[in-house]
PDB file of N, CA, C and O in Angstrom, chain B, residues numbered from 101:
ATOM      1  N   MET B 101       0.899  -1.255   0.074  1.00  0.00           N
ATOM      2  CA  MET B 101      -0.063  -0.010  -0.077  1.00  0.00           C
ATOM      3  C   MET B 101       0.910   1.222   0.062  1.00  0.00           C
ATOM      4  O   MET B 101       1.700   1.286   1.004  1.00  0.00           O
ATOM      5  N   ARG B 102       0.820   2.314  -1.020  1.00  0.00           N
ATOM      6  CA  ARG B 102       1.364   3.515  -0.725  1.00  0.00           C
ATOM      7  C   ARG B 102       0.907   4.432   0.130  1.00  0.00           C
ATOM      8  O   ARG B 102      -0.284   4.555   0.416  1.00  0.00           O
ATOM      9  N   LYS B 103       2.044   5.284   0.688  1.00  0.00           N
ATOM     10  CA  LYS B 103       2.101   6.190   1.806  1.00  0.00           C
ATOM     11  C   LYS B 103       1.887   7.220   0.965  1.00  0.00           C
ATOM     12  O   LYS B 103       2.391   7.205  -0.158  1.00  0.00           O
ATOM     13  N   GLY B 104       0.756   8.723   1.592  1.00  0.00           N
ATOM     14  CA  GLY B 104       0.514   9.697   0.793  1.00  0.00           C
ATOM     15  C   GLY B 104       0.180   9.490  -0.542  1.00  0.00           C
ATOM     16  O   GLY B 104       0.154   8.388  -1.090  1.00  0.00           O
ATOM     17  N   TYR B 105      -0.173  10.977  -1.258  1.00  0.00           N
ATOM     18  CA  TYR B 105      -0.555  11.014  -2.874  1.00  0.00           C
ATOM     19  C   TYR B 105       0.140  12.138  -3.232  1.00  0.00           C
ATOM     20  O   TYR B 105       0.324  13.237  -2.710  1.00  0.00           O
ATOM     21  N   ASN B 106       0.622  11.382  -4.661  1.00  0.00           N
ATOM     22  CA  ASN B 106       1.670  12.165  -5.498  1.00  0.00           C
ATOM     23  C   ASN B 106       0.813  12.205  -6.792  1.00  0.00           C
ATOM     24  O   ASN B 106       0.272  11.229  -7.313  1.00  0.00           O
ATOM     25  N   PRO B 107       0.783  13.244  -7.144  1.00  0.00           N
ATOM     26  CA  PRO B 107      -0.058  13.635  -8.494  1.00  0.00           C
ATOM     27  C   PRO B 107       0.456  12.948  -9.633  1.00  0.00           C
ATOM     28  O   PRO B 107       0.016  12.249 -10.546  1.00  0.00           O
ATOM     29  N   TYR B 108       1.618  13.433  -9.219  1.00  0.00           N
ATOM     30  CA  TYR B 108       2.647  13.206 -10.808  1.00  0.00           C
ATOM     31  C   TYR B 108       2.509  11.298 -11.171  1.00  0.00           C
ATOM     32  O   TYR B 108       2.879  10.796 -12.232  1.00  0.00           O
ATOM     33  N   LEU B 109       2.041  10.703 -10.275  1.00  0.00           N
ATOM     34  CA  LEU B 109       2.372   9.354 -10.817  1.00  0.00           C
ATOM     35  C   LEU B 109       0.827   9.395 -11.394  1.00  0.00           C
ATOM     36  O   LEU B 109       0.359   8.319 -11.766  1.00  0.00           O
ATOM     37  N   LEU B 110      -0.069  10.698 -11.497  1.00  0.00           N
ATOM     38  CA  LEU B 110      -1.178  10.438 -12.467  1.00  0.00           C
ATOM     39  C   LEU B 110      -0.658  10.438 -13.965  1.00  0.00           C
ATOM     40  O   LEU B 110       0.478  10.851 -14.197  1.00  0.00           O
ATOM     41  N   PRO B 111      -1.577   9.922 -15.110  1.00  0.00           N
ATOM     42  CA  PRO B 111      -1.463  10.338 -16.402  1.00  0.00           C
ATOM     43  C   PRO B 111      -1.295  11.682 -16.654  1.00  0.00           C
ATOM     44  O   PRO B 111      -1.878  12.453 -15.892  1.00  0.00           O
ATOM     45  N   PRO B 112      -0.314  12.359 -17.978  1.00  0.00           N
ATOM     46  CA  PRO B 112      -0.593  14.114 -18.104  1.00  0.00           C
ATOM     47  C   PRO B 112      -1.977  13.862 -18.100  1.00  0.00           C
ATOM     48  O   PRO B 112      -2.698  14.340 -17.225  1.00  0.00           O
ATOM     49  N   TRP B 113      -2.359  13.230 -18.905  1.00  0.00           N
ATOM     50  CA  TRP B 113      -4.234  14.665 -19.563  1.00  0.00           C
ATOM     51  C   TRP B 113      -4.838  14.035 -18.165  1.00  0.00           C
ATOM     52  O   TRP B 113      -5.993  14.447 -18.276  1.00  0.00           O
ATOM     53  N   LEU B 114      -4.821  13.456 -17.177  1.00  0.00           N
ATOM     54  CA  LEU B 114      -5.260  13.367 -16.412  1.00  0.00           C
ATOM     55  C   LEU B 114      -5.057  14.594 -15.070  1.00  0.00           C
ATOM     56  O   LEU B 114      -5.848  15.015 -14.225  1.00  0.00           O
ATOM     57  N   ARG B 115      -3.774  14.862 -15.331  1.00  0.00           N
ATOM     58  CA  ARG B 115      -3.046  15.911 -14.175  1.00  0.00           C
ATOM     59  C   ARG B 115      -3.479  17.259 -14.941  1.00  0.00           C
ATOM     60  O   ARG B 115      -3.907  18.127 -14.180  1.00  0.00           O
ATOM     61  N   LYS B 116      -3.447  17.568 -16.205  1.00  0.00           N
ATOM     62  CA  LYS B 116      -3.906  18.678 -16.384  1.00  0.00           C
ATOM     63  C   LYS B 116      -5.624  18.627 -16.606  1.00  0.00           C
ATOM     64  O   LYS B 116      -6.223  19.563 -16.076  1.00  0.00           O
ATOM     65  N   THR B 117      -6.134  18.008 -17.057  1.00  0.00           N
ATOM     66  CA  THR B 117      -8.101  17.722 -16.465  1.00  0.00           C
ATOM     67  C   THR B 117      -8.134  18.362 -14.944  1.00  0.00           C
ATOM     68  O   THR B 117      -8.906  19.179 -14.443  1.00  0.00           O
ATOM     69  N   ARG B 118      -6.921  17.622 -14.376  1.00  0.00           N
ATOM     70  CA  ARG B 118      -7.116  18.024 -12.784  1.00  0.00           C
ATOM     71  C   ARG B 118      -7.250  19.436 -12.301  1.00  0.00           C
ATOM     72  O   ARG B 118      -8.110  19.928 -11.571  1.00  0.00           O
ATOM     73  N   PHE B 119      -5.930  20.118 -13.024  1.00  0.00           N
ATOM     74  CA  PHE B 119      -5.393  21.309 -12.910  1.00  0.00           C
ATOM     75  C   PHE B 119      -6.548  22.228 -13.271  1.00  0.00           C
ATOM     76  O   PHE B 119      -7.089  22.980 -12.460  1.00  0.00           O
ATOM     77  N   PHE B 120      -7.000  22.066 -14.996  1.00  0.00           N
ATOM     78  CA  PHE B 120      -8.261  23.269 -15.149  1.00  0.00           C
ATOM     79  C   PHE B 120      -9.142  23.269 -14.267  1.00  0.00           C
ATOM     80  O   PHE B 120      -9.572  24.307 -13.762  1.00  0.00           O
ATOM     81  N   ILE B 121      -9.690  21.629 -13.835  1.00  0.00           N
ATOM     82  CA  ILE B 121     -10.883  21.651 -12.690  1.00  0.00           C
ATOM     83  C   ILE B 121     -10.371  22.507 -11.683  1.00  0.00           C
ATOM     84  O   ILE B 121     -10.903  23.605 -11.519  1.00  0.00           O
ATOM     85  N   LYS B 122      -9.682  22.252 -11.185  1.00  0.00           N
ATOM     86  CA  LYS B 122      -9.057  22.816  -9.918  1.00  0.00           C
ATOM     87  C   LYS B 122      -9.229  24.402  -9.967  1.00  0.00           C
ATOM     88  O   LYS B 122      -9.916  25.041  -9.170  1.00  0.00           O
ATOM     89  N   ASN B 123      -8.377  25.021 -11.199  1.00  0.00           N
ATOM     90  CA  ASN B 123      -8.712  26.291 -11.352  1.00  0.00           C
ATOM     91  C   ASN B 123     -10.217  26.756 -11.492  1.00  0.00           C
ATOM     92  O   ASN B 123     -10.744  27.647 -10.826  1.00  0.00           O
ATOM     93  N   CYS B 124     -10.654  26.196 -12.215  1.00  0.00           N
ATOM     94  CA  CYS B 124     -12.382  26.633 -12.671  1.00  0.00           C
ATOM     95  C   CYS B 124     -13.407  26.302 -11.783  1.00  0.00           C
ATOM     96  O   CYS B 124     -14.517  26.831 -11.838  1.00  0.00           O
ATOM     97  N   ILE B 125     -13.056  25.362 -10.879  1.00  0.00           N
ATOM     98  CA  ILE B 125     -14.047  25.288  -9.747  1.00  0.00           C
ATOM     99  C   ILE B 125     -14.873  26.363  -9.410  1.00  0.00           C
ATOM    100  O   ILE B 125     -16.034  26.655  -9.696  1.00  0.00           O
ATOM    101  N   ILE B 126     -13.502  27.176  -8.348  1.00  0.00           N
ATOM    102  CA  ILE B 126     -14.195  28.536  -7.421  1.00  0.00           C
ATOM    103  C   ILE B 126     -15.321  29.138  -8.213  1.00  0.00           C
ATOM    104  O   ILE B 126     -16.523  29.003  -7.984  1.00  0.00           O
ATOM    105  N   PRO B 127     -14.675  29.916  -9.310  1.00  0.00           N
ATOM    106  CA  PRO B 127     -15.537  30.733 -10.341  1.00  0.00           C
ATOM    107  C   PRO B 127     -16.754  30.244 -10.511  1.00  0.00           C
ATOM    108  O   PRO B 127     -17.604  31.119 -10.344  1.00  0.00           O
ATOM    109  N   ILE B 128     -17.357  28.796 -10.878  1.00  0.00           N
ATOM    110  CA  ILE B 128     -18.124  28.317 -11.201  1.00  0.00           C
ATOM    111  C   ILE B 128     -18.965  27.929  -9.913  1.00  0.00           C
ATOM    112  O   ILE B 128     -20.088  27.475 -10.128  1.00  0.00           O
ATOM    113  N   THR B 129     -18.542  28.058  -8.590  1.00  0.00           N
ATOM    114  CA  THR B 129     -19.498  27.821  -7.705  1.00  0.00           C
ATOM    115  C   THR B 129     -19.652  29.257  -7.401  1.00  0.00           C
ATOM    116  O   THR B 129     -20.861  29.462  -7.299  1.00  0.00           O
ATOM    117  N   VAL B 130     -19.070  30.207  -7.233  1.00  0.00           N
ATOM    118  CA  VAL B 130     -19.314  31.969  -6.951  1.00  0.00           C
ATOM    119  C   VAL B 130     -20.424  31.483  -7.659  1.00  0.00           C
ATOM    120  O   VAL B 130     -21.424  31.017  -7.114  1.00  0.00           O
ATOM    121  N   PHE B 131     -20.267  31.582  -8.797  1.00  0.00           N
ATOM    122  CA  PHE B 131     -21.819  32.165  -9.642  1.00  0.00           C
ATOM    123  C   PHE B 131     -22.399  31.427  -9.557  1.00  0.00           C
ATOM    124  O   PHE B 131     -23.194  31.786 -10.426  1.00  0.00           O
ATOM    125  N   GLN B 132     -22.972  30.110  -9.050  1.00  0.00           N
ATOM    126  CA  GLN B 132     -23.629  29.372  -8.563  1.00  0.00           C
ATOM    127  C   GLN B 132     -24.757  30.084  -7.314  1.00  0.00           C
ATOM    128  O   GLN B 132     -25.987  30.039  -7.288  1.00  0.00           O
ATOM    129  N   ALA B 133     -23.815  30.711  -6.369  1.00  0.00           N
ATOM    130  CA  ALA B 133     -24.225  30.573  -5.449  1.00  0.00           C
ATOM    131  C   ALA B 133     -24.954  31.903  -5.812  1.00  0.00           C
ATOM    132  O   ALA B 133     -26.084  32.163  -5.398  1.00  0.00           O
ATOM    133  N   VAL B 134     -24.219  32.732  -6.621  1.00  0.00           N
ATOM    134  CA  VAL B 134     -24.877  34.315  -6.492  1.00  0.00           C
ATOM    135  C   VAL B 134     -26.462  34.034  -7.347  1.00  0.00           C
ATOM    136  O   VAL B 134     -27.462  34.731  -7.171  1.00  0.00           O
ATOM    137  N   ARG B 135     -26.367  32.798  -8.319  1.00  0.00           N
ATOM    138  CA  ARG B 135     -27.389  32.244  -8.818  1.00  0.00           C
ATOM    139  C   ARG B 135     -28.468  32.139  -8.047  1.00  0.00           C
ATOM    140  O   ARG B 135     -29.538  32.748  -8.072  1.00  0.00           O
ATOM    141  N   THR B 136     -28.105  31.384  -7.430  1.00  0.00           N
ATOM    142  CA  THR B 136     -29.080  30.365  -5.788  1.00  0.00           C
ATOM    143  C   THR B 136     -29.722  31.101  -5.246  1.00  0.00           C
ATOM    144  O   THR B 136     -30.804  30.757  -4.772  1.00  0.00           O
ATOM    145  N   ILE B 137     -29.137  32.646  -5.123  1.00  0.00           N
ATOM    146  CA  ILE B 137     -29.383  33.718  -4.289  1.00  0.00           C
ATOM    147  C   ILE B 137     -30.361  34.132  -4.517  1.00  0.00           C
ATOM    148  O   ILE B 137     -31.092  34.231  -3.531  1.00  0.00           O
ATOM    149  N   PHE B 138     -31.116  34.733  -6.235  1.00  0.00           N
ATOM    150  CA  PHE B 138     -31.542  35.115  -7.062  1.00  0.00           C
ATOM    151  C   PHE B 138     -32.720  34.489  -7.188  1.00  0.00           C
ATOM    152  O   PHE B 138     -33.807  34.888  -6.772  1.00  0.00           O
ATOM    153  N   PHE B 139     -32.432  33.274  -7.904  1.00  0.00           N
ATOM    154  CA  PHE B 139     -33.453  32.676  -8.322  1.00  0.00           C
ATOM    155  C   PHE B 139     -33.436  31.059  -7.985  1.00  0.00           C
ATOM    156  O   PHE B 139     -32.931  30.294  -8.806  1.00  0.00           O
ATOM    157  N   PRO B 140     -34.145  30.433  -6.440  1.00  0.00           N
ATOM    158  CA  PRO B 140     -33.197  29.599  -5.398  1.00  0.00           C
ATOM    159  C   PRO B 140     -34.438  28.333  -6.137  1.00  0.00           C
ATOM    160  O   PRO B 140     -35.637  28.453  -5.887  1.00  0.00           O
ATOM    161  N   THR B 141     -34.095  27.597  -6.712  1.00  0.00           N
ATOM    162  CA  THR B 141     -35.083  26.185  -6.797  1.00  0.00           C
ATOM    163  C   THR B 141     -34.147  25.191  -6.451  1.00  0.00           C
ATOM    164  O   THR B 141     -32.928  25.337  -6.362  1.00  0.00           O
ATOM    165  N   THR B 142     -34.877  24.063  -6.243  1.00  0.00           N
ATOM    166  CA  THR B 142     -34.541  22.956  -5.679  1.00  0.00           C
ATOM    167  C   THR B 142     -33.320  22.220  -6.062  1.00  0.00           C
ATOM    168  O   THR B 142     -32.615  21.529  -5.327  1.00  0.00           O
ATOM    169  N   PHE B 143     -33.137  22.526  -7.610  1.00  0.00           N
ATOM    170  CA  PHE B 143     -32.033  22.043  -8.823  1.00  0.00           C
ATOM    171  C   PHE B 143     -31.049  22.969  -8.138  1.00  0.00           C
ATOM    172  O   PHE B 143     -30.280  22.298  -7.450  1.00  0.00           O
ATOM    173  N   ASP B 144     -30.815  24.152  -8.081  1.00  0.00           N
ATOM    174  CA  ASP B 144     -29.621  25.167  -7.804  1.00  0.00           C
ATOM    175  C   ASP B 144     -28.952  25.032  -6.772  1.00  0.00           C
ATOM    176  O   ASP B 144     -27.755  25.319  -6.742  1.00  0.00           O
ATOM    177  N   ILE B 145     -29.879  24.384  -5.327  1.00  0.00           N
ATOM    178  CA  ILE B 145     -29.510  24.005  -4.303  1.00  0.00           C
ATOM    179  C   ILE B 145     -28.614  22.849  -4.311  1.00  0.00           C
ATOM    180  O   ILE B 145     -27.599  22.800  -3.616  1.00  0.00           O
ATOM    181  N   ILE B 146     -29.037  21.812  -5.194  1.00  0.00           N
ATOM    182  CA  ILE B 146     -28.579  20.674  -4.849  1.00  0.00           C
ATOM    183  C   ILE B 146     -27.129  20.808  -5.380  1.00  0.00           C
ATOM    184  O   ILE B 146     -26.174  20.387  -4.727  1.00  0.00           O
ATOM    185  N   ILE B 147     -26.936  21.688  -7.146  1.00  0.00           N
ATOM    186  CA  ILE B 147     -25.661  21.825  -7.627  1.00  0.00           C
ATOM    187  C   ILE B 147     -24.739  22.422  -6.775  1.00  0.00           C
ATOM    188  O   ILE B 147     -23.582  22.074  -6.540  1.00  0.00           O
ATOM    189  N   LEU B 148     -25.524  23.578  -6.238  1.00  0.00           N
ATOM    190  CA  LEU B 148     -24.602  24.510  -5.336  1.00  0.00           C
ATOM    191  C   LEU B 148     -23.732  23.390  -4.016  1.00  0.00           C
ATOM    192  O   LEU B 148     -22.565  23.537  -3.654  1.00  0.00           O
ATOM    193  N   VAL B 149     -24.416  22.636  -3.659  1.00  0.00           N
ATOM    194  CA  VAL B 149     -23.992  22.011  -2.670  1.00  0.00           C
ATOM    195  C   VAL B 149     -22.868  20.712  -3.535  1.00  0.00           C
ATOM    196  O   VAL B 149     -21.862  20.226  -3.019  1.00  0.00           O
ATOM    197  N   ILE B 150     -23.162  20.533  -4.295  1.00  0.00           N
ATOM    198  CA  ILE B 150     -22.120  19.274  -5.377  1.00  0.00           C
ATOM    199  C   ILE B 150     -20.990  20.505  -5.526  1.00  0.00           C
ATOM    200  O   ILE B 150     -19.869  20.043  -5.314  1.00  0.00           O
ATOM    201  N   LEU B 151     -20.971  21.520  -5.741  1.00  0.00           N
ATOM    202  CA  LEU B 151     -19.971  22.073  -6.047  1.00  0.00           C
ATOM    203  C   LEU B 151     -18.917  22.324  -4.734  1.00  0.00           C
ATOM    204  O   LEU B 151     -17.709  22.088  -4.718  1.00  0.00           O
ATOM    205  N   ILE B 152     -19.865  22.946  -3.501  1.00  0.00           N
ATOM    206  CA  ILE B 152     -19.022  23.526  -2.740  1.00  0.00           C
ATOM    207  C   ILE B 152     -18.029  22.105  -2.553  1.00  0.00           C
ATOM    208  O   ILE B 152     -16.799  22.131  -2.516  1.00  0.00           O
ATOM    209  N   GLY B 153     -18.986  20.731  -2.432  1.00  0.00           N
ATOM    210  CA  GLY B 153     -17.768  19.805  -2.043  1.00  0.00           C
ATOM    211  C   GLY B 153     -17.093  19.584  -2.735  1.00  0.00           C
ATOM    212  O   GLY B 153     -15.955  19.528  -2.268  1.00  0.00           O
ATOM    213  N   LEU B 154     -17.195  19.314  -4.210  1.00  0.00           N
ATOM    214  CA  LEU B 154     -15.994  19.696  -5.148  1.00  0.00           C
ATOM    215  C   LEU B 154     -15.083  20.867  -5.050  1.00  0.00           C
ATOM    216  O   LEU B 154     -14.198  20.981  -5.898  1.00  0.00           O
ATOM    217  N   SER B 155     -15.186  21.592  -4.273  1.00  0.00           N
ATOM    218  CA  SER B 155     -14.325  22.766  -4.076  1.00  0.00           C
ATOM    219  C   SER B 155     -13.925  22.520  -2.751  1.00  0.00           C
ATOM    220  O   SER B 155     -12.964  23.287  -2.702  1.00  0.00           O
ATOM    221  N   TYR B 156     -13.965  22.138  -1.945  1.00  0.00           N
ATOM    222  CA  TYR B 156     -13.663  21.348  -0.814  1.00  0.00           C
ATOM    223  C   TYR B 156     -12.783  20.810  -0.893  1.00  0.00           C
ATOM    224  O   TYR B 156     -11.736  21.129  -0.330  1.00  0.00           O
ATOM    225  N   LEU B 157     -13.005  19.420  -1.917  1.00  0.00           N
ATOM    226  CA  LEU B 157     -12.176  18.486  -2.491  1.00  0.00           C
ATOM    227  C   LEU B 157     -10.907  18.663  -3.126  1.00  0.00           C
ATOM    228  O   LEU B 157      -9.896  18.052  -2.779  1.00  0.00           O
ATOM    229  N   PHE B 158     -10.957  19.512  -4.072  1.00  0.00           N
ATOM    230  CA  PHE B 158      -9.921  19.788  -4.482  1.00  0.00           C
ATOM    231  C   PHE B 158      -8.814  20.957  -3.788  1.00  0.00           C
ATOM    232  O   PHE B 158      -7.627  21.108  -4.079  1.00  0.00           O
ATOM    233  N   THR B 159      -9.414  21.512  -3.048  1.00  0.00           N
ATOM    234  CA  THR B 159      -8.564  22.740  -2.167  1.00  0.00           C
ATOM    235  C   THR B 159      -7.534  21.866  -1.504  1.00  0.00           C
ATOM    236  O   THR B 159      -6.339  22.159  -1.517  1.00  0.00           O
ATOM    237  N   CYS B 160      -8.140  20.504  -0.772  1.00  0.00           N
ATOM    238  CA  CYS B 160      -7.384  19.547   0.356  1.00  0.00           C
ATOM    239  C   CYS B 160      -7.034  18.989  -0.332  1.00  0.00           C
ATOM    240  O   CYS B 160      -6.724  17.973   0.290  1.00  0.00           O
ATOM    241  N   ASP B 161      -6.721  18.781  -1.649  1.00  0.00           N
ATOM    242  CA  ASP B 161      -6.656  17.635  -2.485  1.00  0.00           C
ATOM    243  C   ASP B 161      -6.867  15.803  -2.067  1.00  0.00           C
ATOM    244  O   ASP B 161      -6.322  14.710  -1.918  1.00  0.00           O
ATOM    245  N   TYR B 162      -7.419  16.152  -2.057  1.00  0.00           N
ATOM    246  CA  TYR B 162      -8.651  14.391  -2.010  1.00  0.00           C
ATOM    247  C   TYR B 162      -8.856  13.990  -3.302  1.00  0.00           C
ATOM    248  O   TYR B 162      -8.872  12.825  -3.698  1.00  0.00           O
ATOM    249  N   LEU B 163      -9.015  15.003  -3.962  1.00  0.00           N
ATOM    250  CA  LEU B 163      -9.363  14.394  -5.594  1.00  0.00           C
ATOM    251  C   LEU B 163      -8.345  14.586  -6.574  1.00  0.00           C
ATOM    252  O   LEU B 163      -8.515  14.190  -7.727  1.00  0.00           O
TER     253      LEU B 163
END
């Protein structure tokens, strides 16, 4: 069993995709939060919760 997490062991295409998503997830989350404040629907709230969870996971390097 490996100890720790090393992102350089991932394939190059996956590292690039992960880097791109990590940089885009916060602005998308902020936009969705503003949209949810003005037009709250159940679907918007579910998407916002998922985006906040993904933002947390990418920030803490769990994904």
